[in-house]
C-alpha positions in Angstrom: 14.6 6.9 -19.6 10.7 6.6 -19.2 9.2 7.4 -15.9 7.3 4.5 -14.3 4.3 5.2 -12.2 4.0 3.3 -8.9 1.4 0.6 -9.1 -1.8 1.7 -7.3 -2.7 -0.5 -4.4 -5.6 -2.9 -4.9 -7.6 -5.2 -2.8 -7.6 -8.9 -3.6 -10.9 -8.5 -5.5 -9.3 -5.9 -7.8 -10.9 -2.8 -6.3 -9.0 0.1 -4.9 -8.8 1.0 -1.2 -10.7 4.1 -0.2 -8.9 7.5 -0.4 -9.0 9.2 3.0 -7.6 12.6 1.9 -10.7 14.2 0.5 -12.7 13.9 3.8 -9.7 15.0 5.9 -9.2 18.0 3.7 -12.9 18.8 4.0 -12.6 18.8 7.8 -9.4 20.9 7.7 -11.0 23.4 5.3 -14.0 23.8 7.6 -11.8 24.4 10.6 -9.7 26.9 8.6 -12.6 28.9 7.3 -14.1 29.1 10.8 -10.8 30.1 12.2 -10.4 32.9 9.6 -13.8 34.2 10.4 -13.7 33.9 14.2 -10.1 35.4 14.4 -11.0 38.2 12.0 -8.4 37.4 9.4 -7.7 39.8 6.5 -10.9 40.8 4.9 -10.0 39.8 1.3 -8.6 36.4 2.3 -11.6 35.8 4.5 -14.1 36.7 1.8 -12.4 34.5 -0.8 -12.0 31.5 1.5 -15.6 31.7 2.8 -17.1 32.1 -0.7 -15.0 29.2 -2.1 -15.9 27.0 0.9 -19.6 27.8 0.7 -19.7 27.2 -3.0 -17.9 23.9 -3.1 -17.4 22.0 0.1 -20.7 21.2 1.8 -22.3 19.8 -1.3 -19.3 18.0 -2.6 -18.8 16.3 0.8 -22.4 15.0 0.6 -22.1 14.0 -3.1 -19.0 12.0 -2.3 -21.1 9.7 -0.2 -22.9 8.5 -3.3 -19.6 7.4 -4.9 -20.3 8.4 -8.4 -17.8 7.1 -11.0 -17.4 10.4 -12.9 -15.5 13.2 -11.1 -17.0 15.9 -13.3 -20.5 14.8 -12.4 -19.4 14.8 -8.7 -18.1 18.4 -8.9 -21.1 19.7 -10.8 -23.6 18.1 -8.4 -21.5 19.2 -5.5 -21.5 22.8 -6.4 -25.3 22.7 -7.2 -26.0 21.0 -3.8 -23.7 23.5 -2.0 -25.7 26.4 -3.4 -29.0 24.7 -2.6 -27.9 23.9 1.0 -26.8 27.6 1.4 -30.2 28.7 0.2 -32.0 26.3 2.5 -29.9 27.4 5.5 -30.6 31.1 4.7 -34.3 30.5 4.3 -34.4 28.6 7.6 -32.7 31.4 9.5 -35.0 34.0 8.0 -38.1 31.9 8.9 -36.8 31.4 12.4 -35.9 35.0 12.7 -32.3 34.1 13.6 -30.4 35.7 10.8 -26.7 35.5 11.4 -23.9 35.0 8.8 -21.8 33.3 11.3 -24.6 30.9 12.3 -25.2 30.1 8.6 -21.5 29.4 8.1 -21.4 27.2 11.2 -24.4 25.2 9.9 -22.9 24.6 6.5 -19.5 23.7 8.1 -21.4 21.2 10.3 -23.1 19.7 7.2 -19.8 19.3 5.4 -18.0 17.9 8.5 -20.7 15.3 9.2 -20.6 14.1 5.6 -16.8 13.9 5.8 -16.9 12.0 9.0 -19.5 9.7 7.6 -17.2 9.0 4.7 -14.2 8.4 7.0 -16.2 5.9 9.1 -17.4 4.1 6.0 -13.9 4.0 4.5 -12.6 2.5 7.8 -15.2 -0.2 7.7 -14.4 -0.9 4.1 -10.7 -1.1 4.9 -11.4 -3.5 7.8 -13.4 -5.7 5.5 -10.7 -5.6 2.8 -8.0 -6.6 5.3 -10.2 -9.4 6.8 -10.9 -10.8 3.3 -7.3 -10.8 2.3 -6.3 -12.8 5.4 
């Protein structure tokens, strides 16, 4: 017997409602990475988590605000922007003579969290407009 996929929900105009999971996962990942570092988690787990976070999350959270249609483009631009943001934060700390790996991590978690919160607020406004239009 063939499996049937559930129909994806759509607004009256045919568009899809916004997905809230990526920004929520971004916020949780930032909190998790900071907790690992501040609570001195196992060194290997901490290193892998921090490296993965710094390589992917801040830039991808910012690129998601643009709403590009192609996911591969989103990921590539997200990784590139994450690396660029990491470099800018490091350069700023060196210029200000405030070098601290924890401060750099906090700055990049803040960038990712602000972008994720911006996306959540925008999605909420879109959801309200969609429900108002359907009434």
